C-alpha positions in Angstrom: 116.2 92.3 80.7 116.4 92.5 84.5 119.4 94.3 85.8 120.5 92.9 89.2 121.2 95.8 91.5 124.0 95.7 94.1 122.7 95.8 97.6 124.0 99.4 98.2 121.8 100.6 95.3 118.7 99.4 97.2 119.0 101.9 100.0 117.0 104.7 98.3 113.9 102.5 98.2 113.5 102.7 102.0 113.4 106.5 102.0 111.1 106.7 99.0 108.8 104.0 100.5 108.7 105.8 103.8 107.9 109.1 102.1 105.0 107.5 100.2 103.8 105.6 103.3 103.9 108.7 105.4 101.6 110.5 102.9 99.1 107.6 103.2 99.4 107.4 107.0 99.1 111.2 107.4 95.8 111.1 105.4 94.5 108.2 107.5 95.2 110.1 110.7 93.5 113.2 109.4 90.4 111.3 108.3 90.4 109.4 111.7 90.4 112.8 113.4 87.5 114.0 111.2 85.4 110.8 111.0 86.5 108.6 113.9 86.6 104.9 113.0 83.4 104.7 111.0 85.3 102.4 108.6 85.2 99.7 111.3 81.6 99.0 110.3 82.9 97.6 107.0 83.5 93.9 106.8 86.8 93.0 105.2 84.9 91.9 102.1 83.5 95.5 101.8 87.1 96.8 102.2 88.2 94.5 99.4 85.4 95.9 97.2 86.5 99.4 98.0 90.1 98.5 96.9 88.6 97.0 93.7 86.7 100.1 92.9 89.8 102.3 93.3 92.0 99.9 91.3 89.4 99.6 88.5 89.1 103.4 88.3 92.9 103.6 88.0 92.9 101.1 85.2 90.1 102.9 83.4 91.9 106.2 83.6 95.1 104.6 82.4 93.3 103.2 79.4 91.0 106.2 78.4 93.5 108.9 79.6 90.6 111.3 80.4 89.0 111.8 83.8 85.5 113.3 84.1 85.9 113.6 87.9 88.7 115.9 89.0 90.5 113.3 91.1 93.8 111.9 89.8 95.3 108.5 90.0 97.6 109.3 92.9 94.8 109.7 95.5 93.3 106.4 94.3 96.7 104.6 95.0 96.8 106.3 98.4 93.2 105.0 99.0 94.3 101.5 98.0 97.1 101.6 100.5 94.9 102.9 103.3 92.0 100.5 102.6 94.5 97.6 102.5 96.0 98.6 105.9 92.5 99.1 107.4 91.6 95.6 106.2 94.7 94.3 108.0 93.6 96.1 111.2 90.1 94.6 110.8 91.7 91.1 110.6 93.6 91.6 113.8 90.7 92.9 115.9 88.8 90.1 117.6 85.1 89.7 117.0 82.9 91.6 119.4 85.5 94.3 119.9 84.0 97.8 120.1 83.5 99.4 116.7 84.7 102.8 117.7 88.4 103.0 118.5 90.1 105.9 120.1 92.1 107.9 117.7 95.3 106.8 119.5 94.4 103.1 119.2 93.3 103.4 115.6 96.6 105.1 114.7 98.6 102.6 116.6 96.9 99.6 114.9 97.2 101.3 111.5 100.9 102.0 112.1 101.5 98.4 113.1 99.9 97.1 109.9 102.0 99.6 107.9 105.2 98.5 109.8 104.4 94.8 109.1 103.7 95.6 105.4 107.0 97.5 105.1 108.9 94.5 106.7 107.4 92.2 104.0 108.4 94.7 101.3 112.0 94.8 102.5 112.2 91.0 102.6 110.7 90.6 99.1 112.6 93.5 97.7 115.8 91.8 98.8 114.9 88.5 97.2 113.4 90.0 94.0 116.2 92.6 93.5 113.8 95.5 93.0 112.3 94.0 89.9 109.3 96.4 90.4 111.5 99.3 89.3 111.5 97.9 85.8 107.7 97.6 85.7 105.1 99.9 84.4 102.6 101.5 86.7 99.9 99.9 84.6 101.4 96.5 85.4 101.3 97.3 89.1 97.6 98.2 88.7 97.0 94.8 87.0 98.8 93.0 89.8 96.6 94.8 92.4 93.5 93.8 90.5 94.7 90.2 90.3 95.4 90.1 94.1 92.0 91.6 94.7 90.3 88.8 92.7 92.4 86.3 94.7 91.2 87.9 98.0 87.6 87.8 96.8 87.9 84.1 95.9 89.4 83.3 99.3 86.6 85.3 101.0 84.0 83.4 98.9 85.7 80.2 100.2 85.2 81.5 103.8 89.0 82.0 104.2 89.9 78.4 103.3 92.9 77.8 101.0 94.7 74.6 100.0 98.1 75.9 99.2 97.8 79.7 99.0 98.7 82.5 101.4 95.9 84.0 103.2 94.1 87.3 102.7 96.5 89.2 105.0 99.5 88.5 102.8 97.5 89.6 99.8 96.5 92.9 101.4 100.1 93.5 102.2 101.1 92.8 98.6 98.3 95.1 97.3 99.5 97.9 99.6 103.1 97.4 98.5 102.2 97.4 94.8 100.3 100.7 95.3 103.3 102.2 97.2 105.6 101.1 94.4 103.3 102.8 91.9 103.3 106.0 94.0 107.2 105.9 94.1 107.4 105.4 90.3 104.9 108.2 89.6 106.8 110.5 91.9 110.0 109.7 90.1 108.3 110.4 86.7 106.9 113.7 87.9 110.4 114.7 89.2 111.9 114.0 85.8 109.7 116.4 84.0 
């Protein structure tokens, strides 16, 4: 049964969300410093596939409970957030724009995508009353996979939809589900 939270109980979400997002954005900035914007060569469909690979690995690890590669689930959720935000950046950049961005421009564009995604989370969190807090991390993984399949279908339809939101809204939802998973996993680890 869903428990409706009074609005003053929603305040901690912003701080937790910002902490998780900061972790993702910090990694993006470090990798941009190391590698530049090599990711810009990827089409959005390739970024979608990267998100799929990460979400599928998370689901596999959740089911088999044993990893043969020493990388946990948390870095995969961070990767999902970052690839989703990179896809949003790619969607905003006009065709023919230089592939290599300055570190400053890449970070600014990434931050804007993160800011827009956070704004969507706040609006939806208000309307849904933090229902995600009663969800399992495995359910968030499944929702991410469903959203990825939706994006792939929209991409296969050359971006045309009849009644559905576009790929940008789906990328934002994917990033937000991954951030919710990071928050829930952090809460679980702090309880131990």
